[in-house]
N, C-alpha and C positions, 0 to 999 in steps of 0.2 A: 372706115374713116378716110376722109380725103386728106391728102398730104398737108394742106394748109390749116387743117383743124388742130388746135392745141387745147390743152386743159383750159387756158384762158378764154379761148373763143367759145368753148362749150359752156363755161360758167356764164359768160356774157349772153349767149343764145338762150340759155335756160332762164336767166334773170329777165331778159327782155320779153320772153314768151309769157311771163307773169305780169308784165307791165310795170316793173319796179325800176325806179331810178337807183343809181349807185348808192346815194345817201340813205334811201329807205331800206335798201337791201342790207347795207352795212349795219344799220340799227337793228334789223330783224335778227341778224346772226351774231351781234355783239362785237363787231370789229369797227375800225375806223374806215371812212370812205377811201382814204389813201391805200389801206390794205386791199380793198376791193379792186381799186385801180391796178395795184401791183399784180394781183392774181390775173385780172383780165388781160393785162398786157404781157403776161408771162415773165414779169420781172422777178417775181418771187412766188413759188408755189405754196399753196396752203399746207399746213402740217396735218397730221392724221386726225386730230380732234376737229379741226376746221373742215376737213374733208367729210367727216361724219355730219357736221352741222349743215354743210352745203348740200349733201345728199338728201338730208331730211327736209330742209327748207325748200329746196328746188324740186323735190319729189322726183329725183332721178337716182339711178344706181351709182354706186361708187365706181363700178366698172365702166359705166358710160362716161362719167366725168373723167376718169383716168385715161381711158383709151378709146372712147367712142364705140365700144363693142355692143352695148345694148341700147336700144332706143326706148324712149318713154312712150307710153300709149297716148292716145288723143286726150284721155282724161287727165293726163299728167302723172298718172300712177302706173307703175309696172304691174303686170299681172301678179297675183298672189304668189304663184310658184317661182317668180323671178324677183320678188321684192327684196331690196337690200336690207341689211340689218339697220334699223333706224335707231336714232338716239334713245328712244323709249325702250326698245328691245335690248339695247346694249346696257342700259341702266338696270334692267331686270335680270340680266344674265348673271350666271355664277362667274366667279373670278376666272376659272379655267376657260370658260367660254369666251370671256372678255379677252383673255390672253391670245386665244386662237384668232379672234376677230382682229385684234391689233396686229398680230403677225401677218394675217392675210392682207390687211390694209398696207402694211409696210411693203409687202411683196408687190402689190399693185402700184404703189408709188414708185418703187424702184424700177418697175417695168416701164412706167410712164417716163421717167427720167431717161432711161436708155433709148426709148423711142424718140423722144424729143431731141436728144443728142444726135442720134442717127439722122434725123431729118435736117438738123442744122448743118451737119457735116456733108450733106449732099452738094 
């Protein structure tokens, strides 16, 4: 990850790669255009439910969104062995599996926040 890359810039890059305007993207994921602006400008990070929606709609992994660690393939999908838990998979998962997924997402978001704080403090 390049130092200037943030969660917001990765959301914007993935949205633009799909040719979507902010308004269209907001409608696709069920949030207001202002919310998308806040995410893309790093004013307010998305919560865990919205991170799942973003990952699914943008066809990128949560790890890539959170820290730029995985790259999407040219098709826009991660290889099957690297695919993130999508919204459909989460909905089908048993409650204990959901709890594990939510815990993992919380850990990723906490890591992202620490990285972004460290970058701001430089």
